[in-house]
N, C-alpha and C positions, 0 to 999 in steps of 0.2 A: 474547371480548376482540378488539378491533380494533387492529391495529398498523400505523402508517404508517411505512414504511421509506424513508429518503432515501439514495440512492446516486448516483454520478455519474462515477466513474473506474474504471480497470482493477482496482486492488486491492479496491475495494468490491464489484465484481461477483463477484470470487473469494470474498470473505468472505460475501456474501449466499448463495452456493452452499451454504455449510455450515449456514446458519440457516433459510433460507426453507422447506426441506423439512420439518424437524421442527416449525417454527412453523405451517405451513399444515395439518399433520395435526391440530392441536388448536385453532387459532384462525384468525381472518381477518387476512390481510395485504394492505395496499394498497402496492404497490411503486412509488415515485416516482423517475424518472430525471431528474436536473436537466439532463442534456446537457453536463456539464462536459467530458467527452471525447465528442466527436461523431463521430470517425472510427470506421468499422465495426470495424476491427481492434482498437480500444481499448474497444469496448463491445459491439456486437451479436454478435460472435463468441463472447463469453463466455456469452451467453444460449444459444447453440447447443451449445457444447462442455461447459459445466458444468451444464446443465439448470437454470439460474436461470430462474424464471418470467419471461416477457416483462413489461416494465414496464406497470403499469396506467395510469400517467400519465407523459407525457414533456413536459418544459418547454422543451427546446431552447435552453438558455442557455449554450452554450459561447462562448469568446472573451472579450476585454476584459481589463482589469487585474483584479487580485485584488479590489480595492475595488469596482469597477464590477460585476464578476460576482457578488460576494456580495450587493451591494445589490439587483441584479435578482432573485436567487434568493430573498432575504428577502421582497420584495414579492409574488412569485408564490406562495411557500409559505404566506404568511400567508392568502391567499385560499383556497388549496387545502386546507390543514389545517383551516380553519374549516368548509369544506364537508364534508370527510371525517369530522370529529369523532372522531379516534381516542382510544383509551384510553391509548396510549403512542406517542410518536414515537421511532423507533429510528435512530441514526446510527452510522457506522463511521469510525474512523481520524482523519484530520487535514486533510481537504481543505476547499475553500471550501464544498462541499456539506454537509460535516459541520457547519461553523460556522453556515451558514444554517439548516439543519434544526434544530439545537439551539436557536438563538436564537429562531427563529419559534415553535417549540413552547413554549419557556419564556415568551415574551411573551404567548402565548395561554393561559397557565396550564395547559398540558397536561404530563403526566408525560413526562420525557425520559430515555432510556437511551443510554449511549455505550459501544459496544464498542471495545476496544483503548484504554481509558482509562488515565491515569497515565503514559503514555510521555513522556519528556522528553529532549531533546538539550541543554537549557540554553543554547540559542542563539536569542535572540529576534529575530535578523535573518532567521530563516527564517519564511516565512508559515505553514508547517505547525505550528511551535511555538506561534505565537499562536492558531491555530485550535484546537489540542488543549487549550491552557490555558483558553480561554474555554468551549469545549464542556464540559470537566470541571466547571467552576465553576457552570454553569447546569443541569447534569444532576441528576436525582433518583437515578439508578442508574449507577454507574461499574463497568463490567465489564472487569476487568484480565486481561492475558495472563500475568502473572508476579507473583511476590512483590516484585520490584524495582519494578514499576509501582504496586503497592499501597502500597509504602513512600513513593513520590513523592506519591501522592494524599493519604495521611495527613499527610505533612509539610506540605502546603499547607492542611490543615484544610478540605477541601472539605465542602460541606453535605450531599451526597448519600450514599446507602448505597454502600459499596465491597465488591465481591466479586471473588475470583480464580476465573475460569471456565476458564482456559487460552486458547490461541490458536486461533481458528477456522480460520486458515490451515493448522494442523496437520491438521485434519479433512480438508481438501481434499487436502493432500499425501498423507496415508495412503490416500485413495481413488484418487487419480489418478496419483501418481508411478509406480506399476508400469506403467500404460498408457503413460505418457510415455517411460519408459526403453526400451520396445519399439519406439518410432517411429524406428528407425535410418535410415529413408529421409530424415529431416531432415538427418542428418549427410552423407549422400550428396549431397543437394542443394547443400550448401555446400563439398563436397570436403574434408571434415575427418574425422579419425579419433578415436574415443573416447579421452579422456585426453591428446590431443595438440594441443589448441587452447584458446584463451581465448574467453570470452564477455564482451561489454561492453554497458552501457547508459549513456546520458548524456542527461539531460533537465532537471535542476534549474535553476531560474531563475538562481540565484547563479553557476552555471557557464556557462550558454549565453547569457544576456543581456548579459554583460560581454564585449566583444570580446577583451580581454586574457586573461581566464580561458578563454574558448573557444579561443583560439589555443594556450594552454598545454595544454589538454585534448587538442587535436589532436596536438600534439607528443608528449605522453605516450603516447597510443594508437598513434601511428604509429611510436614508437620501441621497442616491445616486441619486434619482430623474431620474432614467432611468428604462426601462423595465428590470426586473431581475427575473430569474427563480431559485427557491430554492427547490431542492428535500430534504425533511426533513428526516434525519436519525431517526429511532424510538426513540433512546435515547434523541435526541434533542427535538422531539415533546413532550415527557413526561415532560422534564425539562421546556419547554416553557409554557406548560399548567399549571404546578404546580406553576410557578412564575407569572401567570396571564398575560403572554406576547404573547400568541399564537394569540389571536384576534387582538392585536395591530399590530403584524407583518403582519398578513393576510390582515389587512385593510390599510397598507401603500401603497401610490400611486406607481403603476407599479409592485408590488410584485406578482409573481405567485408561490404560494406554491403547492407542489405536493408530492406524495409518492415517496419512493426510486425508481430509474430507473435501468433498465438493462444496461449492458455494451454498447450495440450499441446505445440505445437511449441517454444515457448520453454522449457518445463520439460524437454523432451527434451534440448535443447542444454545447459541448466543441469546436468542430471544427468550428462552425458557430458563436459563441459569439464574442463580441468585446473584452472582457477580463473576467477573472475569479477571484472571491474572495473566498478564502478557508483557512481553518486551517489544511487541510489534506496534509501529506507528499506526498502521491501517486499522488494526483491531481496536485500538483506543477510540478511534473515531466511529467505527462500526458499533461499538458498545454504546456510545453516546446516542447514536441514531436509533438504537434499539431500546433505549431507556434502561440500560443495565449499568450499575456501578462498576468501575474499572479500577484495578490495583495494578499500577505499572511498575515492572521490575527494572526500572531505570531511574537515574537521578535527574534527568532532564527530559523534556518532551517538546515536540513541535506543535502540539495541540494544547497550548497554554490556557485557552479559554475554558476547556473542559475541567482543568484543575481549579481555576478561579471559581467556577460554579459549583464545585464540590462533587462532580460526577467522576472525577479521576484523581487518584492519590498516588504520588510518587514515593516509592519505598526503597528503590534500588533492590538489593538482595537481603534486606534486613527482615528476618523472619518475624520478629516481635512487632515491627511496624506494619508488616503485612497483615498479621492477625488483628491488630488494632483497627486497621483500615477496613477489614472485612466486617467488623462489628458496627461500623457507621451506618446510619439509615440513609436511604436514597434521598437526595434533595427533592423538595416539593416542586421546584421550577426547572423546566428544561426548555429554554428558548430556542427558536429556530436560528441556529448560528450559521448554517452552511447552505442556505438557499431553500428554494421551494420545489425542487425536483424537476426544474427545467434548464439545468445547467448545460446539458448536451446541446440543446437548441442554441443557446447563447454562444457556446464554443464554435459552432458551425457559422453563425453570423459573424463572429469576430474573425474567423479564418477567411471568410469571403471578403471582408474588408481588407484584410492584410494582403491577400493575393492581388487585389485591385489597386493597391497602393504602390509606393516607390519600391524599387528593388533594393536588395541589401546594399548598404553603403549610403542610402538616403534615408536612414531611419530618423524618426522624430520621437521626441520624449513628451509624455503626458503625465 
């Protein structure tokens, strides 16, 4: 079986780390990097740290609006997938790369499989929500992280086969969190102590592209009055600089700004921080896996289970609500929501069954 895997950003490199190994032991994989994140710290470093195979094909399509970027990816992937002729096109998550890979494969009448299917924030103003919706509805195989995701897919009556395989991010966490926790030199670099600092990320377009919301985010982060490490996404740095807010944030008491971090360094900070503030979907889940309370700078989330259990608090950009959330104690219970660390193996088994089944057009529902 030949699988064409389409990836393009940080979380997708992490997810591919859990699947590419077991996949390549049994089948052929052609790894396509769209270039959606073209900064080395957001892509290349994950090849080195996580042992993701180097991309077989690189498209170099970073930059541009969501529409322009997706259109460019569609055109390039149409030609490339026709050349590769895979048995299955595999996509992850909810990025422009996900949408382009799923659509290009479906339009070429190739079988399409979507890892992390069924996730919903129920907010269609988010580009990620539109991407995951379309990807799910054109996929032949929907591989879900949880029972909640399966329920969402069933409620929408998707045409593809739905399976719960667990979350591939758990596989990576089980493997690498112990190593990350030992990297205490990362804490020394930022002058912080375990359990006595906050970690933050800020990159979502809805927060950083709107000057008013970006200003509110700066005020929120600058007002926590605790040591806070903030790795700056390239997009966020550009927006802060353009709005005249970069120096203001850098000068806030306790703020440690830095360049984007590799997976192990970031995970070390995550495992040792007191709490994390983020607008990232992936970091919300990574915080739960690390047993760290999360304050989410959004008013909705696709990881609703973490909110119900008290590990995640939605505050949008309300600084007072964020400070109140940071005072909450960590819950006593953290159940295994997303699997046992063997999701990658189940993904490969499901792909094998898909490739052996009927071609596109003969899909069955389960």
